[in-house]
N, C-alpha and C positions, 0 to 999 in steps of 0.2 A: 200856518203850516198846511201842508198838503197830504195829510195822512189819509190812507184808505181811498186814494184817488186813482188807482191803477187800472180800473175797468172803464169800458166805454159807457158813456152816459146815455147814449142813444137819443139825445136831444129831448129827454123828458125828465120829470122829477124822479127822485129816488124811489118814492112809493109806486109811481107808474112803472118804472123800470122793473121793480120786484114783481109786480102783478103781471107784467108782460112776459117776463121770463118764466114765471110760474105757469101761465097759460100755454106758452110754447112748449115747456117741458111736459106738461100733461098731454098735449096733443102728440108730441113725439113718442111718449110712452104708449099711448093708446094705438097709434097708427104705424109706428115703426119708422116712418120717414115723413118729413114735412118740407114744404117749399116756402121759403121766406127770403128776406133780403140777406145779402152776404154779411152785413154788419150785425144783424140780429143773430144769424147762425153762429158767427164767431163769438158773440157774447153768450150764447146758449151753451156752447160746448163745455167750458169749465163748470158752468152751473149744473148741467145734467150729469157730468162725470162725477162730481162730488156726491150727488144723490145716489148714483149707482154704486159708488164706493160704500156708502152707508148701508145699502141693501146687501152688498157682499159681506160686510162686517156683521150684519144682523144674522145672516145665514150661518156664519161661522160660530156665532155665540152659542154656548150650551145652555145658559140660563135664559129663561123667557123674559125676565125683567130687563136684561141688557138689550135683547132684540127689540123689545117694545120701546125702549128709550130711543134707539136709533130710528125706529119707524116714526116716532113722534118728531124727531129732529128733521126727518125727510118731509114729513107732513107740514112742518113749519115753512119749508121752502116751496114745495109743490103743494098748493092748497086744494088739490083735488083728491079726495079720499079714494075714489075708484081707481085713479091712476096709480097712486102709491100702493094700493092693495095689489093691483096687477103687477107692478114692478117687483114688489117684495115676495109675492107668492109664485109667479110664473116666469117672468122675464129675467130674473136674476140668474137663472140656471145657465143662460147662454154667456154670462160674463164671469163665471166662477174661475175659469182657467186663463183669463186675460188679465194682464197687469197694466191697466190703463188703455187708452186709445179705444174707447167704446163707441165713438161716433166718427163719422166721416163726412166731409163737406165737399160737394161737387159744385163748381161754378157753372151756371146755366146761361149767363149772358145778361144783357141789359133788358129791363122791362120797357115795353113800348111807350107807356104813357109818360113816365118821368125819368126814364133812363137809369133807374136804380139797378144795381147789380143784384141779380137773383141767384139764389143758391138752394141746393137740396141737401138737407142734413138727415142722415140716417144712422141707425145702429149698425155696427159692424157684426157680421155673422160670427158665430163661435168658432167655426173651422177656417175662417178667413185669415190667411197669414199676411196678406198685404204685399207690398213690394219688397223684394229682397234688396238689402243694402249691399252694394259692392264695396269691397275693401281694396285699397291700393296696396300693392306689394312694396314693402320698403326693404332695402338692402341693408339697412342699419346705418348707412352713411348719409350725410346731408348732401344736397345738390351741389353745394359749394366745393365739397371735397372731391366730387366726381369730375373727371376731365370732360370737357365738351367734345363734340364730334370732330370739330376742326383741330383741336389740340391732339386728339387721339390719332387722327390721320397724319398729322405732321410728325408725331412720334414714330409711327409705323414707317414713314418714308425715310427717316434718318436711320432706323434700324436696318432696313433692307438695302441701303446703299453700302457698297464695299468700303471698308475702312482703309485709310491711306497706309501704305507700307512705310515702316520707319527706316529701313536700311538704305533706301535709294534716295538720291537727291537730284 
């Protein structure tokens, strides 16, 4: 069975992958942005966003024991105590009003030595709204029920032509 296989293995063992993501997450928390390969950046995104969600939940908790539990869960993933402290005490403020999408990945091109795709992953600012999504206006009817331009032009030409008179032969 292939349970729990939905993530990228990054070509290393499970333990190495966990350590690598932990180190990348700690660097991202401390520096705000890091440059890495595109594959590692895509693997880091869900990892760090789950840790940030734990920090947000800890900030919302009223009881100290609940917040401490979430901090320890985050410390299990990101094994750098200084980075977790920085995230839970200071950096969580910029994510309070965001519902997900805490990171952004920029593609930078290929690396010279081995042609690996390089990317820059960074935290999204608190006031950044990102790209606005454009919505298509729908008239409520499907495309199939709407006449095409050629059919509409043909209908107009038959309407504008004079109708034949019935009394004359």
